[in-house]
Phi, psi and omega in degrees: 000118185051040186295144180297336182278350180285155177288163179300319179296320179294320180294319179295319179295318180293321179298316178298318180295316181292326180296333180270356181284147178279331184212132177249120183236137179236144177202194179077319176208156181298134177271121181303145179303323179303318180289324174306311184292321178297316181292318179298318180293325184279328188244341185079007181237150178262143177276134176264126178254147174217167186225126177201180177201169185305317185285343188236352192058216183277135178254317183222166176188149173274133178290138179298330180261011181264175178290136180292141175225077181307134179099347178247160177251014174087181178274168177301145176289163181303130179089350180261127174261141182220138177216165174248145182218150173285171179297331180274004178097352179298127180280134182258119182254344185287128178304134179092350178293147180259128179199174178289136177281126176236141183225158170207156182152182182290351179278350184287149174288167180271340179154166176281136185299121176058026179228067183298326180294318179294322178296316180295319181293335182277355182238149174280170180298332180261019168091012178270142179273130179275111184284334187081359177262149179248140181203184174228159177230128181273182184296338179268001179088008179277135185263136172243128181275123175277321179143195178283141182301325185285335187234341188245000176252119183251127179254105188228120176060031180087359178257150170259120187239129177272129181297325186300319182291327176290319178300319179300317180295316182290324180294336178283351177283129183297341180272000182248119178272314178219155178205149170225140180244132180225173173254149180224142183304138180221131184295335182261320186263348188091298171222147173246153181280128179239130177252127177256114193244133167256114186281147174299317175241098183303335180283343181215068183285156174296144184287156175304321181295319179297317181291319179297317180296324180296315180293317180299321182286322185270335180243277179193152182302323183287351179264358183290146176292128178277338179225136175237127178240138185255135181232159173282330180200154176271143178290132181228154175271186184294340179270358180091000179286141176289131180267089184293333179296330177292328178288330181285337186293000000 
């Protein structure tokens, strides 16, 4: 959506089309705050985000007539319970804590067809569905998606770091067209933060030090990328999602 890799004519055509839409909805993956702002500036409309999956249908959503909260997917829908949990099952109640999103309610599926073991493994002993997604919940109950537990949660130096918040900071840099953040094995930290950057001007990209300092100043020093790698383009699947596993390879 309004992708940096699109031609100017394509962006103008897409902007005109979006400006005439009654409702803009985003899903499938978290929409970066930077893209929220770009779309709002180009069209005068705010994107509504919601969060769901095949096994659960919709779990959360921003109301179309509510106040915009770029970067969040809203509170749980009526009848849906949502909690965050550590890998050992400890429930996290503190606002801003990072944990696996677990849900239960009438929206849940009954099970995987002819796969009772997989169905059992996907649920906790007390009946909550393990989404495999990592997120945070603020004091108002609004959920922010960090990403998939397997690819978007970085454990570095005893901290749990969400790739998405680092990506948001880097995408706001005018010299960064696209970025993906991953974790990479590190003998001292466990994992180190790695930023894969597609520069706006490949001939004059922002330096690794500049990007690291930006993240350290806006988030925290331990969240800064220890390694920056520059690419011509990020690997994506047919749906346009960044394939982070390819970057890890």
